[in-house]
N, C-alpha and C positions, 0 to 999 in steps of 0.2 A: 433507367427502369425499362423492363422489357415491354414491347408493344403487343406481343402475342399472348393471350391468356393461356395459362397452364391448365392441365386437366384437373378437374375439381376432385378433391379427395377430402373427406371429413367435413366437419362443420365449417360454415362460412359466416362472415360478418360484413356489415355495411360500414361505410365511412363514419356514420354517426355512432355505431357501436364501437368502432376502434377508438373514437374520441372518448367514449365513456370508459373504455378499458384503461386508456392512458391518462385519464383525468385532464383532458385538454378540450379545446373547442373543435368544432367540425372544420373551421377554417384552418386550424393548425395541421390537421390531417391532410387537407388539400395541399398545404404548403410543403409538407414532407414528401408527398408524391412528386411534386415538381423539383424539389431540391436534391433528393437522394436517389441515385440511380439504382441502388439495391433495394428500394422499397418493393415489397411483394407486388407482383402483377395481378390484376384481376383474374379470377377463375370463373366468373359467371356474371349474371346480371346484365345491365345495359350500360351504354356510354354515360348516361346521366345518373345511373344508380348501380355502380359496379359492386360486385361481391368479391371478398378476399378470403383465402383459406385462413381459418383461425390459428392453426399451428404455425403457419408462416409469419403471420402478424405477431404472434407472441414471441417467436424467435427473434424477429427484427426488433421489437420493442426491448427485449432483454439485451440484445447486442448494443443497441443505442442507449441503454440505461434510461429509456423513456417509459418502460412498462411498469405495471403494478400487478399484484396478484389478481387473477380473474376470479370474480365471485362465483359461488356455486350456482346462484340464480342464472348468471350469464352462461355458465357451463351447461346448465339444464336446457336453457333456451336454444343454445347452439346445437346441442345433441338432438333436440327435437327437430330442429330445422334440417339437420343432416338426414334424418329418417323421413320426415313428412314433406320437406320442400315447401311448395306453395300451399299445401293443404294443412296449414298450421291449426286450423280450428279442430280438425280431427285429432291432431296430436295433443292439443291442450285438453280436449274433451277426454281423451284416453287417460291422461294423467289425473284429471279430476275424478274419473270413474274408478281408477285404481285407489286413490286416496280416500274415496268415499266408502270403500268396502270395510265393513266392521272387522273382518278377519284379516284384512291386509292382503288377500290373495286375488280379489276380484279383478279380472282383466289383466293380470300380470303377464300372461302369456303373449299378449299383443306387444308389449313394450320391451325394448332391450334392457338388459340388466343394469347398464350404467344410468339410464333414465330413471328406472325404478329406484336405484340407490340414491341418486341426487335428490329426487322428489321426496323421499322418505326422510333424508337427513334434514332438508329444509323444513319439512313439516314438523319434525321433532324439535327444531330450534324455535319454531313459531307456532303455526297452525296450518292445517291443510287448506283452510279458506284463504289464508294469506298467500300461500304458494300459488293457488289457482288465480286469485285476483291479480297477483303480480304478472303472471303469464298472460292473462287477458289484457292487462294494461300494455304489455309489450306488443301484443298482437295489434291492439288498437293503434299504437304509435307507428308500427311498421306499415299498416294499411294507410294511415294518414300520410306518411312520407311517400308512399307509392302513388298518392293522388287518387285513391279509390273511395267510393261511397259504400264499401262493403259493410262498414259499421258506422253508427252515428258518431259524429265528431264530438269531442268534449265540450266545445263551445256551444253546440246545439243542445247538448244535454243540460248544460248550465242554464241556457236561456229557457228551455222548456220547463225545467224545475222551477225557475223564478216565476214565469208567467202562469204556470198551472197552479201555483200557490199550495197551501196546506191541504192535506187530504185527511178526512176523519179516520180514526183507527178502525172503525167498523165498516168502512167503505169497501167497494169492490173496484179494483183497478185492472184494466184490460189492455193488452197490446197485441193486435192481430198479426203483426209482422215483427216479432220481437228480436230476431237475430240471436245474438249470444246473451240477450237479456239486459242490454245496456240501459235502455229507457225504463223497462219494466222494473228493474231493481233500483234505479237511481231516483225515481220520483217518489217523494214522501219519505217519512222515517223508515229506517231499516226494518223494524219490527212493528209495522203498522197495519195497513189494510190487507185484505185478501187480494191475491194477484193471480191473474190467469193470462196465459200467453199462447200464441200459436206461431209456428215458424216452418216455412216450406223445407228448409235444409235440416235434415235429421240430426246431423252432428252439432249444428248451432243450437237446435232445440235441446239436445241432451246436455250441452255445456251450460245453457241458461238454467236448466233445472238443477244441475249439480252445483253451480255457483250459489244458487239460493240455499241449497242444503248445507254446503260447506261453510257458509257465512252465517248460519243460524237464522235465516229468514224463514219463518213458518207461513203456512197458508199460501204457498206458491205452487202452481201447477202449470207446466208448459208441455204442450203436445206438438207433435210434428204433423205437417200437412199444409196444403195450399188453402189459405183462408177463403179466397174467393170461390174456388171450384169445390172445395171440400171443407166446409165450415164445421169444425169440431165442437163449437160452442153455440149451437143454433138457438138455445133458450137463454143464453147469458145476457143479462142487462146490467151494465156497469155504471157506477157513479162517475168514473173518469176513464175515458179511453185516450191513450196516447199512442202515437204511431209515427214512424219515419218510413213511409212506404217505398217500394221500388219505384224508380223514376224512369220515364220514357219506355215502359214495357207495353208494346202494342199487343202482345200475346197474353192478355190477362183473362181471356175466356169469354169475350163478349158474345160470340155466336152461341156458345153453350148456355149463356145466362140471360138471354134477351128478355125472358118473361119472369125473371127473378123478382121476388117481392121486395128486395132491398132497395130497388131503384125507385123509391118513392118521390125523389126529386127530379127524375128523368133518367132515361137509359144513356149512359156515357158512350161516346164514340170510341172506336179502337184507339184513337190518339189521346184519349183522356182517361188513361188508366188510374191516374191519381184521384180523379173524381169518383171512380168506382170504389177505391179504397176509402175515400171520405164517407161515402154513403154506407159502406159496410161498417165502418166505425160508428156512424150515427145510428144504424139499425141495432147496434148492441148497447145503446145508451138508455139508461132508465129515465123515466120522467124526472125532470129537474137535473139530470146528469149532463156532463160536459164532454166535449171532444177537443183535444189540442193536437193538431195534425201538422207535421212538417210538410211544406209544399214548395215546389220550385216557383220562382217569381212569375214565370210565364203563365201559370194556371190562372192567375188573376185577370188576364186580359185576352187569352186566346179565343178566337172566334168560335171554335168548336164547342167550348164549354159555356157559352153565354147563357143558354137557356137554363142550365142547371144552376149557374150563379144567380140568375134572376129569381129562381124559385127559392133558393136559400135566403135571399134578401126578402122576398115577398112574404114568406112564411114567418119572418122574424126569428129564424133559427141561427143565422150568423150573428155573432155578438162582437167579434174583434178580429182584425187582421194586423199582425205585427211583422214589419219588415226588419229582419235582423241585419246587423252590420255586415258589409262585404268581408269575405274571408271566414265567415262562421262555418261554412261547409269544408269538408276535408279536401275535395278534389278540384275546387274552382273558387274564384273570387266573386262570383255572382251573388246577388242578394238572395236570401232564402226567407220564406214567410212562415209564420205560425198562424194557422186558421183556428179560430175558437168558435165552436158550435155549442148550443145548449138546447136540449129537448124540453119544450114547454111542459111544466107540471100540470097545467090546466089550459082551457081554451083561451083565456085572456092573458096568459103568462108568456107573452112573446116580446121580443126586442122591438123597440121603436126607432133605434138608431144603431149604427155600427161604429165602434171605436176604431179609428185608424191610428196606428203608431208607426212612425218612420224613424228607425235607428240606423239607416244605411250609411250615414256620414260618420257614425261613431267608430271608435276603435273596438275591434271584436272582443278584446279582453277588458274593456272598460266597464264601469257600472252600467247595469241594464235599466236603471230607472229613467224613464223618458222625461224630458223637460216639457213644460207647457207648450212650447213652440213645436214640439214633435208629436203632438196629439191633436186629433180632430174627431169630434163626434158628428157623424154624417147621417142625416135623416134617410130613411129607406127610400123615399120618393126621389131624392137626389141621386141615388145610386142606380135607379131603374131607368137608365137612358138606353140608347141604341147599343152601347158596348158593354154595359155593366162591368166597368173596369174597377177591380177591387185593389189596385195598386195603392198602398198607403201614401207614398210620396205625392201622388197627384192630388189627393184630397187634402193632405196636410198643408201643402203649399197653397192651395186655393183657399183654405179656411183662414190662413193667417196673412192673406194678401191685403195690403193697405190700399184699398180702392180709392179712398179719398185723396191720398197723396199722389198716387199714379195719375188720377184724373186731373188734378190741379196742374201737375207738371206738363201733361200732354196738352191740356187746354191753353196754358200759358205759351208754350212753344208754338202751337198752332196759330195763336193770335199774332205772335211776333213774326212768323213766317209769312202770314197773309198780308200783314202790314207792309212788309218789304217787297212783296211780289210785284206790285204795280210799278214800283220805282225802278225795277230792273229793265223793264221794256224800253228799248232805245226809241228816241223820237225819230220817226222816219217820214220823209216827205216824198211827194211824187217827183219822179225823174222825167223832166220834159224833153231832155236831149236823148241822144243815142245811149243805149245801155252799155255797161262796161263789157258785157259778153259779146257785144256786137263788134268790138274793136279787136285789136291784136291780142293773142293769147299764147301761152307756152305750155308744153306738156310737163307733167311732173317728172316723167322719165328724163327729159332734157335737163331739168333743174338738178336732178340727182347726179347726172353725169358731170354737170358743172360744179359739183361739190357744194351746192347751196342748201341741200337738205340731206337728212338721213332718215331711214325708216326705223321708227321706234317700235315698241311692243304693239301699239294699237294703230297709230296714224303717223304720217311723216311729220317731222319737226325741222324747223329752220336751223341751219348751222352758220348763217351769215347775217350781217347787219343789212344786207340788201333785201332780205325776205322776212316778212312778219309771220310768225307761226299761226296766230289767230286768223289772219287774213287767208293764209294757205288752207287751213283746216275748214274754215267757214265755206269757202268756195268748193272745196272737195265734197261737201254735203249738199251743194246746190242741186236744184232739180235737173239741170242739164247734165251734170256728171252722174247722178243716180240713174237718169234715163239711159245714159250711155252704157250703164252696167247691167241693164235689163235686156234679156234676149227676146226674140220674137215669141217664144213659148211662154214668156212671163217669168222665167227664172231670174232671180236677182243674185248677182255675184259681184260685189264691188271690187274694182281693180284700180287702186290709186295710181298705179304707174301709167295707166292709159288716160287718166283724167287731165283736164286742161284748166288753167287759171288765167285771169286777165293779166295783161302786162301794164303795170303802173308804178310810179315812183314810190319810195318808202313812206313818204308823208301820207299819200292817199291810202296806201296799204294799211297803215296804222289806224286811219279813220274808219275804214271798213272793218278792220280787225277788232276795234273796240266795240262796234255794234254786234259783231258775231259773238264776242266774248260775253256780252251782257245777255244775249239770247241763250247762250249755253247755260249761264247761271240761272236764267229764268226757268229753263226746262228742268234743271236739277232741283230748284226750289219747288217747282210745281209737283215733281214726283214725291218730294219729302212731304209736302202738304197733303197729297193724296194718301200717303201712308199714315200720317198723323190723324187724318180725318177718319180712316178706318179704325185706328186704335182708340180714338176718342169715342166713337159710336159703340164699339165693342165694350169698352170699359163702362160706359154709362149704362148700356143695356144690362150687362152682367151685374154691375153694382146695384142697380135698382131692383133687378130680379132676385138677388140674394139678400136684399135688405141692408146692404152695406152703405148704400147711397139713397138719398131722397131729394126731391126738388126743393129749392129754397122757398120758404114761406114768404 
């Protein structure tokens, strides 16, 4: 197989599309590329996502008898990509515009004859709406494979539809960042509520409108424009606002909108554009109406948004935060949240708790119904701490924590460790004669040269039955050796090679070594007791404070 890409001519296909053409898996195509030297070389794309010339691939498949007839839908998609490249939204919108024309001539001059022919043939065999929806689906798949958040992923659409629940047929549904209409058209029955949308990209807005028209959805109106800077629906109040807003956009217009009346919960910082979109959605919510907003997980705990999160909680506006399974988003495996807001219908109609649902451990394609262990209803006062962290996992785990069992286990271990502590201290008596350090001694360096020890990862260890390791290491930690390792400036740098230990026979070494060993165990057990003491006090205080524990009567 050639290593140098050829010049690109005509429509191109990805590896996944080759698999679809040949009726095999993506892995089979990768295997062909490795096994067959004559497999077509990439003509574009990247190392991880190469593109191949469709004509070359078809010729190779036919030669190898691995191919099958290319469907007209695939031919239309490839023809569009050959003309529009990465700007496929404009291409799909142009096809939708052409098919929507009652006389069949609208916008024909923009599209090549072959695209017009294929689109009309497909529409005649089915419907114009089916053609456009198939192209929109292919675009969504291609964006997902590229790891982009340009469109809302099917998993997030499914989750939002599930948690938004049914929408009344006479309701108003609004999406202020509707893209190609994915959420706006997916939530609620096809011929249900009135729908309004706005999208900054004019081609996406046009495609969203045409998708609605061609699939028979009435009461849909989508306009182009930047919702934050140029709100086209200033007087709209919806029963349900859904939105998957732009993420990480610091240029959302803060300086221009500092005094905007939409910031009733607080003016977002430049880094908190998602909270600007959240308040924009809330401003368009009718009394009793709801907002279901897709949010990055970091918005739940970032320091810059703490004040706005606190106001959401304090006013009883936030009703639920749902952490979706990892992998729900198209471009990354990080958790994504759904924030649920409700505008009170009256002064006393506010939330008294926030339902936290943590689905992060679930399979992204599994059932979305949470188990009782994945739900926690958290009172508002418990959320209004110094951080106002709205991450569901934190509260769900805390809510289902078995304080009684944890406290019993820690208390029992603490009692056991304390009971054994005093036993570890060796019996030591006064030494009336000369001290062992007053007699002959030998340097650790000399012992190493004699082959009686070796340097381990932490401290020297004996390699001879003439030297006891506990004796050696105990005297290395003695005050005389640590003092020798301290400079006149007070800097401590322990150098075991320069340390000295007393000279004595192995019997005496072992007697001293046993005492040093018990002292080492005593210190280790003391540290464990200190840690258990901290855990026990923390568990007892938190358990009593949350009502999970009470003093024995």
